[in-house]
mmCIF file of the N, C-alpha and C atoms, coordinates in Angstrom:
data_MODEL
# 
_entry.id   MODEL 
# 
loop_
_atom_site.group_PDB 
_atom_site.id 
_atom_site.type_symbol 
_atom_site.label_atom_id 
_atom_site.label_alt_id 
_atom_site.label_comp_id 
_atom_site.label_asym_id 
_atom_site.label_entity_id 
_atom_site.label_seq_id 
_atom_site.pdbx_PDB_ins_code 
_atom_site.Cartn_x 
_atom_site.Cartn_y 
_atom_site.Cartn_z 
_atom_site.occupancy 
_atom_site.B_iso_or_equiv 
_atom_site.pdbx_formal_charge 
_atom_site.auth_seq_id 
_atom_site.auth_comp_id 
_atom_site.auth_asym_id 
_atom_site.auth_atom_id 
_atom_site.pdbx_PDB_model_num 
ATOM 1   N N  . UNK A 1 1  ? 81.629  82.795  97.982  1.00 0.00 ? 1  UNK A N  1 
ATOM 2   C CA . UNK A 1 1  ? 82.867  82.564  98.377  1.00 0.00 ? 1  UNK A CA 1 
ATOM 3   C C  . UNK A 1 1  ? 82.757  84.325  98.779  1.00 0.00 ? 1  UNK A C  1 
ATOM 4   N N  . UNK A 1 2  ? 83.765  84.065  100.070 1.00 0.00 ? 2  UNK A N  1 
ATOM 5   C CA . UNK A 1 2  ? 83.684  85.825  100.509 1.00 0.00 ? 2  UNK A CA 1 
ATOM 6   C C  . UNK A 1 2  ? 85.196  86.148  100.100 1.00 0.00 ? 2  UNK A C  1 
ATOM 7   N N  . UNK A 1 3  ? 84.928  87.711  99.698  1.00 0.00 ? 3  UNK A N  1 
ATOM 8   C CA . UNK A 1 3  ? 86.510  88.213  99.573  1.00 0.00 ? 3  UNK A CA 1 
ATOM 9   C C  . UNK A 1 3  ? 86.756  89.126  100.501 1.00 0.00 ? 3  UNK A C  1 
ATOM 10  N N  . UNK A 1 4  ? 88.225  88.733  100.522 1.00 0.00 ? 4  UNK A N  1 
ATOM 11  C CA . UNK A 1 4  ? 89.094  89.645  101.961 1.00 0.00 ? 4  UNK A CA 1 
ATOM 12  C C  . UNK A 1 4  ? 89.020  91.060  101.497 1.00 0.00 ? 4  UNK A C  1 
ATOM 13  N N  . UNK A 1 5  ? 88.414  91.743  102.207 1.00 0.00 ? 5  UNK A N  1 
ATOM 14  C CA . UNK A 1 5  ? 88.345  93.582  101.385 1.00 0.00 ? 5  UNK A CA 1 
ATOM 15  C C  . UNK A 1 5  ? 89.681  94.179  101.765 1.00 0.00 ? 5  UNK A C  1 
ATOM 16  N N  . UNK A 1 6  ? 90.171  93.670  102.928 1.00 0.00 ? 6  UNK A N  1 
ATOM 17  C CA . UNK A 1 6  ? 91.242  94.464  104.002 1.00 0.00 ? 6  UNK A CA 1 
ATOM 18  C C  . UNK A 1 6  ? 92.172  93.797  103.849 1.00 0.00 ? 6  UNK A C  1 
ATOM 19  N N  . UNK A 1 7  ? 92.861  92.832  103.285 1.00 0.00 ? 7  UNK A N  1 
ATOM 20  C CA . UNK A 1 7  ? 94.120  92.143  103.364 1.00 0.00 ? 7  UNK A CA 1 
ATOM 21  C C  . UNK A 1 7  ? 95.045  92.386  104.716 1.00 0.00 ? 7  UNK A C  1 
ATOM 22  N N  . UNK A 1 8  ? 96.077  93.367  104.320 1.00 0.00 ? 8  UNK A N  1 
ATOM 23  C CA . UNK A 1 8  ? 96.950  93.195  105.995 1.00 0.00 ? 8  UNK A CA 1 
ATOM 24  C C  . UNK A 1 8  ? 96.624  94.800  106.219 1.00 0.00 ? 8  UNK A C  1 
ATOM 25  N N  . UNK A 1 9  ? 96.997  94.728  107.404 1.00 0.00 ? 9  UNK A N  1 
ATOM 26  C CA . UNK A 1 9  ? 97.038  96.406  108.113 1.00 0.00 ? 9  UNK A CA 1 
ATOM 27  C C  . UNK A 1 9  ? 99.113  96.754  108.215 1.00 0.00 ? 9  UNK A C  1 
ATOM 28  N N  . UNK A 1 10 ? 99.348  97.935  108.749 1.00 0.00 ? 10 UNK A N  1 
ATOM 29  C CA . UNK A 1 10 ? 100.189 98.167  109.051 1.00 0.00 ? 10 UNK A CA 1 
ATOM 30  C C  . UNK A 1 10 ? 100.014 98.936  110.081 1.00 0.00 ? 10 UNK A C  1 
ATOM 31  N N  . UNK A 1 11 ? 100.311 98.943  111.402 1.00 0.00 ? 11 UNK A N  1 
ATOM 32  C CA . UNK A 1 11 ? 100.197 99.968  112.316 1.00 0.00 ? 11 UNK A CA 1 
ATOM 33  C C  . UNK A 1 11 ? 100.919 101.218 112.140 1.00 0.00 ? 11 UNK A C  1 
ATOM 34  N N  . UNK A 1 12 ? 100.024 102.431 112.727 1.00 0.00 ? 12 UNK A N  1 
ATOM 35  C CA . UNK A 1 12 ? 100.829 103.664 112.572 1.00 0.00 ? 12 UNK A CA 1 
ATOM 36  C C  . UNK A 1 12 ? 100.735 103.816 114.087 1.00 0.00 ? 12 UNK A C  1 
ATOM 37  N N  . UNK A 1 13 ? 99.849  103.871 115.205 1.00 0.00 ? 13 UNK A N  1 
ATOM 38  C CA . UNK A 1 13 ? 100.301 104.258 116.261 1.00 0.00 ? 13 UNK A CA 1 
ATOM 39  C C  . UNK A 1 13 ? 99.860  103.227 117.598 1.00 0.00 ? 13 UNK A C  1 
ATOM 40  N N  . UNK A 1 14 ? 100.975 102.707 118.138 1.00 0.00 ? 14 UNK A N  1 
ATOM 41  C CA . UNK A 1 14 ? 100.644 102.026 119.337 1.00 0.00 ? 14 UNK A CA 1 
ATOM 42  C C  . UNK A 1 14 ? 100.843 102.337 120.413 1.00 0.00 ? 14 UNK A C  1 
ATOM 43  N N  . UNK A 1 15 ? 100.283 101.507 121.728 1.00 0.00 ? 15 UNK A N  1 
ATOM 44  C CA . UNK A 1 15 ? 100.703 102.118 122.900 1.00 0.00 ? 15 UNK A CA 1 
ATOM 45  C C  . UNK A 1 15 ? 101.809 101.790 123.576 1.00 0.00 ? 15 UNK A C  1 
ATOM 46  N N  . UNK A 1 16 ? 102.391 102.882 124.351 1.00 0.00 ? 16 UNK A N  1 
ATOM 47  C CA . UNK A 1 16 ? 104.268 102.438 124.436 1.00 0.00 ? 16 UNK A CA 1 
ATOM 48  C C  . UNK A 1 16 ? 103.803 102.212 126.093 1.00 0.00 ? 16 UNK A C  1 
ATOM 49  N N  . UNK A 1 17 ? 104.535 101.402 126.755 1.00 0.00 ? 17 UNK A N  1 
ATOM 50  C CA . UNK A 1 17 ? 104.289 101.170 128.422 1.00 0.00 ? 17 UNK A CA 1 
ATOM 51  C C  . UNK A 1 17 ? 105.237 102.001 128.995 1.00 0.00 ? 17 UNK A C  1 
ATOM 52  N N  . UNK A 1 18 ? 106.413 102.045 128.060 1.00 0.00 ? 18 UNK A N  1 
ATOM 53  C CA . UNK A 1 18 ? 107.288 103.513 129.001 1.00 0.00 ? 18 UNK A CA 1 
ATOM 54  C C  . UNK A 1 18 ? 107.044 104.718 128.758 1.00 0.00 ? 18 UNK A C  1 
ATOM 55  N N  . UNK A 1 19 ? 106.023 105.086 127.712 1.00 0.00 ? 19 UNK A N  1 
ATOM 56  C CA . UNK A 1 19 ? 105.530 106.498 127.308 1.00 0.00 ? 19 UNK A CA 1 
ATOM 57  C C  . UNK A 1 19 ? 104.128 106.539 128.452 1.00 0.00 ? 19 UNK A C  1 
ATOM 58  N N  . UNK A 1 20 ? 103.430 105.361 128.324 1.00 0.00 ? 20 UNK A N  1 
ATOM 59  C CA . UNK A 1 20 ? 102.324 105.595 128.930 1.00 0.00 ? 20 UNK A CA 1 
ATOM 60  C C  . UNK A 1 20 ? 101.278 106.295 128.213 1.00 0.00 ? 20 UNK A C  1 
ATOM 61  N N  . UNK A 1 21 ? 101.363 106.193 126.657 1.00 0.00 ? 21 UNK A N  1 
ATOM 62  C CA . UNK A 1 21 ? 100.557 106.799 125.800 1.00 0.00 ? 21 UNK A CA 1 
ATOM 63  C C  . UNK A 1 21 ? 100.742 106.183 124.256 1.00 0.00 ? 21 UNK A C  1 
ATOM 64  N N  . UNK A 1 22 ? 99.495  106.463 123.559 1.00 0.00 ? 22 UNK A N  1 
ATOM 65  C CA . UNK A 1 22 ? 99.399  105.920 122.472 1.00 0.00 ? 22 UNK A CA 1 
ATOM 66  C C  . UNK A 1 22 ? 100.842 106.757 121.371 1.00 0.00 ? 22 UNK A C  1 
ATOM 67  N N  . UNK A 1 23 ? 101.658 106.380 120.700 1.00 0.00 ? 23 UNK A N  1 
ATOM 68  C CA . UNK A 1 23 ? 102.749 106.723 119.773 1.00 0.00 ? 23 UNK A CA 1 
ATOM 69  C C  . UNK A 1 23 ? 102.750 106.268 118.706 1.00 0.00 ? 23 UNK A C  1 
ATOM 70  N N  . UNK A 1 24 ? 103.282 107.410 117.574 1.00 0.00 ? 24 UNK A N  1 
ATOM 71  C CA . UNK A 1 24 ? 103.420 106.850 116.471 1.00 0.00 ? 24 UNK A CA 1 
ATOM 72  C C  . UNK A 1 24 ? 104.289 105.760 116.406 1.00 0.00 ? 24 UNK A C  1 
ATOM 73  N N  . UNK A 1 25 ? 104.687 105.210 115.118 1.00 0.00 ? 25 UNK A N  1 
ATOM 74  C CA . UNK A 1 25 ? 105.715 104.021 115.527 1.00 0.00 ? 25 UNK A CA 1 
ATOM 75  C C  . UNK A 1 25 ? 106.214 103.999 114.302 1.00 0.00 ? 25 UNK A C  1 
ATOM 76  N N  . UNK A 1 26 ? 107.750 103.252 114.378 1.00 0.00 ? 26 UNK A N  1 
ATOM 77  C CA . UNK A 1 26 ? 108.403 103.242 112.831 1.00 0.00 ? 26 UNK A CA 1 
ATOM 78  C C  . UNK A 1 26 ? 108.424 101.572 112.770 1.00 0.00 ? 26 UNK A C  1 
ATOM 79  N N  . UNK A 1 27 ? 108.542 101.187 111.745 1.00 0.00 ? 27 UNK A N  1 
ATOM 80  C CA . UNK A 1 27 ? 108.407 99.996  111.142 1.00 0.00 ? 27 UNK A CA 1 
ATOM 81  C C  . UNK A 1 27 ? 109.758 99.584  110.333 1.00 0.00 ? 27 UNK A C  1 
ATOM 82  N N  . UNK A 1 28 ? 110.686 98.573  111.074 1.00 0.00 ? 28 UNK A N  1 
ATOM 83  C CA . UNK A 1 28 ? 111.854 98.448  110.563 1.00 0.00 ? 28 UNK A CA 1 
ATOM 84  C C  . UNK A 1 28 ? 111.786 97.030  110.302 1.00 0.00 ? 28 UNK A C  1 
ATOM 85  N N  . UNK A 1 29 ? 112.644 96.813  109.092 1.00 0.00 ? 29 UNK A N  1 
ATOM 86  C CA . UNK A 1 29 ? 112.876 95.455  108.584 1.00 0.00 ? 29 UNK A CA 1 
ATOM 87  C C  . UNK A 1 29 ? 113.440 94.575  109.417 1.00 0.00 ? 29 UNK A C  1 
ATOM 88  N N  . UNK A 1 30 ? 113.461 93.634  109.929 1.00 0.00 ? 30 UNK A N  1 
ATOM 89  C CA . UNK A 1 30 ? 114.580 92.537  110.895 1.00 0.00 ? 30 UNK A CA 1 
ATOM 90  C C  . UNK A 1 30 ? 115.084 91.251  109.756 1.00 0.00 ? 30 UNK A C  1 
ATOM 91  N N  . UNK A 1 31 ? 114.277 90.646  109.338 1.00 0.00 ? 31 UNK A N  1 
ATOM 92  C CA . UNK A 1 31 ? 114.658 89.734  108.809 1.00 0.00 ? 31 UNK A CA 1 
ATOM 93  C C  . UNK A 1 31 ? 113.897 89.518  107.621 1.00 0.00 ? 31 UNK A C  1 
ATOM 94  N N  . UNK A 1 32 ? 114.633 89.107  106.533 1.00 0.00 ? 32 UNK A N  1 
ATOM 95  C CA . UNK A 1 32 ? 113.734 88.419  104.931 1.00 0.00 ? 32 UNK A CA 1 
ATOM 96  C C  . UNK A 1 32 ? 114.332 87.032  105.451 1.00 0.00 ? 32 UNK A C  1 
ATOM 97  N N  . UNK A 1 33 ? 112.991 86.345  105.179 1.00 0.00 ? 33 UNK A N  1 
ATOM 98  C CA . UNK A 1 33 ? 112.856 84.838  105.261 1.00 0.00 ? 33 UNK A CA 1 
ATOM 99  C C  . UNK A 1 33 ? 111.812 84.052  104.265 1.00 0.00 ? 33 UNK A C  1 
ATOM 100 N N  . UNK A 1 34 ? 112.504 83.045  103.976 1.00 0.00 ? 34 UNK A N  1 
ATOM 101 C CA . UNK A 1 34 ? 111.486 82.406  102.814 1.00 0.00 ? 34 UNK A CA 1 
ATOM 102 C C  . UNK A 1 34 ? 109.858 82.348  103.231 1.00 0.00 ? 34 UNK A C  1 
ATOM 103 N N  . UNK A 1 35 ? 109.746 82.506  104.230 1.00 0.00 ? 35 UNK A N  1 
ATOM 104 C CA . UNK A 1 35 ? 108.327 82.605  104.626 1.00 0.00 ? 35 UNK A CA 1 
ATOM 105 C C  . UNK A 1 35 ? 107.549 83.816  104.902 1.00 0.00 ? 35 UNK A C  1 
ATOM 106 N N  . UNK A 1 36 ? 108.412 84.825  104.362 1.00 0.00 ? 36 UNK A N  1 
ATOM 107 C CA . UNK A 1 36 ? 107.897 86.474  104.711 1.00 0.00 ? 36 UNK A CA 1 
ATOM 108 C C  . UNK A 1 36 ? 108.867 86.837  105.333 1.00 0.00 ? 36 UNK A C  1 
ATOM 109 N N  . UNK A 1 37 ? 108.435 88.115  105.193 1.00 0.00 ? 37 UNK A N  1 
ATOM 110 C CA . UNK A 1 37 ? 109.657 89.460  105.931 1.00 0.00 ? 37 UNK A CA 1 
ATOM 111 C C  . UNK A 1 37 ? 108.955 89.687  107.369 1.00 0.00 ? 37 UNK A C  1 
ATOM 112 N N  . UNK A 1 38 ? 110.083 89.640  108.092 1.00 0.00 ? 38 UNK A N  1 
ATOM 113 C CA . UNK A 1 38 ? 109.861 90.035  109.589 1.00 0.00 ? 38 UNK A CA 1 
ATOM 114 C C  . UNK A 1 38 ? 110.112 91.440  109.774 1.00 0.00 ? 38 UNK A C  1 
ATOM 115 N N  . UNK A 1 39 ? 108.922 92.252  110.520 1.00 0.00 ? 39 UNK A N  1 
ATOM 116 C CA . UNK A 1 39 ? 109.046 93.660  110.773 1.00 0.00 ? 39 UNK A CA 1 
ATOM 117 C C  . UNK A 1 39 ? 109.257 94.260  112.378 1.00 0.00 ? 39 UNK A C  1 
ATOM 118 N N  . UNK A 1 40 ? 109.612 94.957  112.764 1.00 0.00 ? 40 UNK A N  1 
ATOM 119 C CA . UNK A 1 40 ? 109.709 95.391  113.961 1.00 0.00 ? 40 UNK A CA 1 
ATOM 120 C C  . UNK A 1 40 ? 109.227 96.662  114.186 1.00 0.00 ? 40 UNK A C  1 
ATOM 121 N N  . UNK A 1 41 ? 107.946 96.783  115.492 1.00 0.00 ? 41 UNK A N  1 
ATOM 122 C CA . UNK A 1 41 ? 107.533 97.982  115.070 1.00 0.00 ? 41 UNK A CA 1 
ATOM 123 C C  . UNK A 1 41 ? 108.326 98.947  116.674 1.00 0.00 ? 41 UNK A C  1 
ATOM 124 N N  . UNK A 1 42 ? 108.739 100.037 116.178 1.00 0.00 ? 42 UNK A N  1 
ATOM 125 C CA . UNK A 1 42 ? 109.438 100.769 117.428 1.00 0.00 ? 42 UNK A CA 1 
ATOM 126 C C  . UNK A 1 42 ? 108.376 101.769 117.558 1.00 0.00 ? 42 UNK A C  1 
ATOM 127 N N  . UNK A 1 43 ? 108.531 102.373 118.972 1.00 0.00 ? 43 UNK A N  1 
ATOM 128 C CA . UNK A 1 43 ? 107.960 103.817 119.449 1.00 0.00 ? 43 UNK A CA 1 
ATOM 129 C C  . UNK A 1 43 ? 108.819 104.851 118.748 1.00 0.00 ? 43 UNK A C  1 
ATOM 130 N N  . UNK A 1 44 ? 108.779 106.160 118.473 1.00 0.00 ? 44 UNK A N  1 
ATOM 131 C CA . UNK A 1 44 ? 109.338 106.941 117.757 1.00 0.00 ? 44 UNK A CA 1 
ATOM 132 C C  . UNK A 1 44 ? 109.780 108.017 118.982 1.00 0.00 ? 44 UNK A C  1 
ATOM 133 N N  . UNK A 1 45 ? 109.398 107.806 119.715 1.00 0.00 ? 45 UNK A N  1 
ATOM 134 C CA . UNK A 1 45 ? 109.619 108.797 120.942 1.00 0.00 ? 45 UNK A CA 1 
ATOM 135 C C  . UNK A 1 45 ? 110.859 108.001 121.686 1.00 0.00 ? 45 UNK A C  1 
ATOM 136 N N  . UNK A 1 46 ? 110.697 106.913 122.159 1.00 0.00 ? 46 UNK A N  1 
ATOM 137 C CA . UNK A 1 46 ? 111.795 106.280 122.882 1.00 0.00 ? 46 UNK A CA 1 
ATOM 138 C C  . UNK A 1 46 ? 112.723 105.491 122.403 1.00 0.00 ? 46 UNK A C  1 
ATOM 139 N N  . UNK A 1 47 ? 111.801 104.608 121.414 1.00 0.00 ? 47 UNK A N  1 
ATOM 140 C CA . UNK A 1 47 ? 112.906 103.589 120.596 1.00 0.00 ? 47 UNK A CA 1 
ATOM 141 C C  . UNK A 1 47 ? 112.578 102.186 121.082 1.00 0.00 ? 47 UNK A C  1 
ATOM 142 N N  . UNK A 1 48 ? 111.749 101.889 122.140 1.00 0.00 ? 48 UNK A N  1 
ATOM 143 C CA . UNK A 1 48 ? 111.364 100.507 122.795 1.00 0.00 ? 48 UNK A CA 1 
ATOM 144 C C  . UNK A 1 48 ? 110.538 99.960  121.462 1.00 0.00 ? 48 UNK A C  1 
ATOM 145 N N  . UNK A 1 49 ? 110.542 98.344  121.403 1.00 0.00 ? 49 UNK A N  1 
ATOM 146 C CA . UNK A 1 49 ? 110.092 97.777  120.462 1.00 0.00 ? 49 UNK A CA 1 
ATOM 147 C C  . UNK A 1 49 ? 108.579 97.390  120.792 1.00 0.00 ? 49 UNK A C  1 
ATOM 148 N N  . UNK A 1 50 ? 107.481 97.624  120.065 1.00 0.00 ? 50 UNK A N  1 
ATOM 149 C CA . UNK A 1 50 ? 106.242 97.594  120.769 1.00 0.00 ? 50 UNK A CA 1 
ATOM 150 C C  . UNK A 1 50 ? 105.444 96.472  120.112 1.00 0.00 ? 50 UNK A C  1 
ATOM 151 N N  . UNK A 1 51 ? 106.221 95.719  119.009 1.00 0.00 ? 51 UNK A N  1 
ATOM 152 C CA . UNK A 1 51 ? 105.901 94.419  118.145 1.00 0.00 ? 51 UNK A CA 1 
ATOM 153 C C  . UNK A 1 51 ? 106.569 94.518  117.118 1.00 0.00 ? 51 UNK A C  1 
ATOM 154 N N  . UNK A 1 52 ? 106.023 92.907  116.571 1.00 0.00 ? 52 UNK A N  1 
ATOM 155 C CA . UNK A 1 52 ? 106.631 92.789  115.587 1.00 0.00 ? 52 UNK A CA 1 
ATOM 156 C C  . UNK A 1 52 ? 105.578 92.005  114.311 1.00 0.00 ? 52 UNK A C  1 
ATOM 157 N N  . UNK A 1 53 ? 105.711 91.976  112.997 1.00 0.00 ? 53 UNK A N  1 
ATOM 158 C CA . UNK A 1 53 ? 104.692 91.801  112.372 1.00 0.00 ? 53 UNK A CA 1 
ATOM 159 C C  . UNK A 1 53 ? 105.505 90.759  111.267 1.00 0.00 ? 53 UNK A C  1 
ATOM 160 N N  . UNK A 1 54 ? 104.864 89.418  110.718 1.00 0.00 ? 54 UNK A N  1 
ATOM 161 C CA . UNK A 1 54 ? 105.881 88.622  109.700 1.00 0.00 ? 54 UNK A CA 1 
ATOM 162 C C  . UNK A 1 54 ? 104.314 89.150  108.444 1.00 0.00 ? 54 UNK A C  1 
ATOM 163 N N  . UNK A 1 55 ? 105.135 89.343  107.608 1.00 0.00 ? 55 UNK A N  1 
ATOM 164 C CA . UNK A 1 55 ? 104.583 89.734  105.824 1.00 0.00 ? 55 UNK A CA 1 
ATOM 165 C C  . UNK A 1 55 ? 105.004 88.704  105.599 1.00 0.00 ? 55 UNK A C  1 
ATOM 166 N N  . UNK A 1 56 ? 103.774 87.589  105.297 1.00 0.00 ? 56 UNK A N  1 
ATOM 167 C CA . UNK A 1 56 ? 103.637 86.349  104.143 1.00 0.00 ? 56 UNK A CA 1 
ATOM 168 C C  . UNK A 1 56 ? 103.706 86.549  102.686 1.00 0.00 ? 56 UNK A C  1 
ATOM 169 N N  . UNK A 1 57 ? 103.607 87.137  102.127 1.00 0.00 ? 57 UNK A N  1 
ATOM 170 C CA . UNK A 1 57 ? 103.488 87.912  100.942 1.00 0.00 ? 57 UNK A CA 1 
ATOM 171 C C  . UNK A 1 57 ? 105.173 88.296  100.633 1.00 0.00 ? 57 UNK A C  1 
ATOM 172 N N  . UNK A 1 58 ? 106.103 88.475  101.841 1.00 0.00 ? 58 UNK A N  1 
ATOM 173 C CA . UNK A 1 58 ? 107.368 88.632  101.699 1.00 0.00 ? 58 UNK A CA 1 
ATOM 174 C C  . UNK A 1 58 ? 107.621 89.700  100.240 1.00 0.00 ? 58 UNK A C  1 
ATOM 175 N N  . UNK A 1 59 ? 108.127 89.477  99.193  1.00 0.00 ? 59 UNK A N  1 
ATOM 176 C CA . UNK A 1 59 ? 108.300 90.635  98.135  1.00 0.00 ? 59 UNK A CA 1 
ATOM 177 C C  . UNK A 1 59 ? 109.259 91.647  98.542  1.00 0.00 ? 59 UNK A C  1 
ATOM 178 N N  . UNK A 1 60 ? 110.283 91.503  99.689  1.00 0.00 ? 60 UNK A N  1 
ATOM 179 C CA . UNK A 1 60 ? 111.461 92.371  99.523  1.00 0.00 ? 60 UNK A CA 1 
ATOM 180 C C  . UNK A 1 60 ? 112.325 92.697  98.372  1.00 0.00 ? 60 UNK A C  1 
ATOM 181 N N  . UNK A 1 61 ? 111.990 94.048  97.753  1.00 0.00 ? 61 UNK A N  1 
ATOM 182 C CA . UNK A 1 61 ? 112.956 94.324  96.672  1.00 0.00 ? 61 UNK A CA 1 
ATOM 183 C C  . UNK A 1 61 ? 114.209 93.918  96.390  1.00 0.00 ? 61 UNK A C  1 
ATOM 184 N N  . UNK A 1 62 ? 114.499 93.253  95.115  1.00 0.00 ? 62 UNK A N  1 
ATOM 185 C CA . UNK A 1 62 ? 116.008 93.100  94.799  1.00 0.00 ? 62 UNK A CA 1 
ATOM 186 C C  . UNK A 1 62 ? 116.374 91.595  95.491  1.00 0.00 ? 62 UNK A C  1 
ATOM 187 N N  . UNK A 1 63 ? 115.089 90.690  96.400  1.00 0.00 ? 63 UNK A N  1 
ATOM 188 C CA . UNK A 1 63 ? 115.710 89.381  96.978  1.00 0.00 ? 63 UNK A CA 1 
ATOM 189 C C  . UNK A 1 63 ? 114.930 88.261  96.519  1.00 0.00 ? 63 UNK A C  1 
ATOM 190 N N  . UNK A 1 64 ? 115.753 87.562  96.355  1.00 0.00 ? 64 UNK A N  1 
ATOM 191 C CA . UNK A 1 64 ? 114.774 86.008  96.002  1.00 0.00 ? 64 UNK A CA 1 
ATOM 192 C C  . UNK A 1 64 ? 115.831 84.913  96.484  1.00 0.00 ? 64 UNK A C  1 
ATOM 193 N N  . UNK A 1 65 ? 114.581 83.832  96.714  1.00 0.00 ? 65 UNK A N  1 
ATOM 194 C CA . UNK A 1 65 ? 115.495 82.899  97.329  1.00 0.00 ? 65 UNK A CA 1 
ATOM 195 C C  . UNK A 1 65 ? 115.221 81.760  96.272  1.00 0.00 ? 65 UNK A C  1 
ATOM 196 N N  . UNK A 1 66 ? 116.260 80.562  96.097  1.00 0.00 ? 66 UNK A N  1 
ATOM 197 C CA . UNK A 1 66 ? 116.347 79.819  94.650  1.00 0.00 ? 66 UNK A CA 1 
ATOM 198 C C  . UNK A 1 66 ? 116.289 78.711  95.300  1.00 0.00 ? 66 UNK A C  1 
# 
């Protein structure tokens, strides 16, 4: 059986179309959902949204769904 060595990645930098270069990104929590937490990656220079990620593990501290 093959083991997943990498797990999940978080983006540190992405290409920004407005800035026309790779930039550092800020990761912001958008939604806490039963299926996982949704995050948005924004440009640290201009603030444009560059992408999003759904963390299926969820686990935002202090929140539980019953």
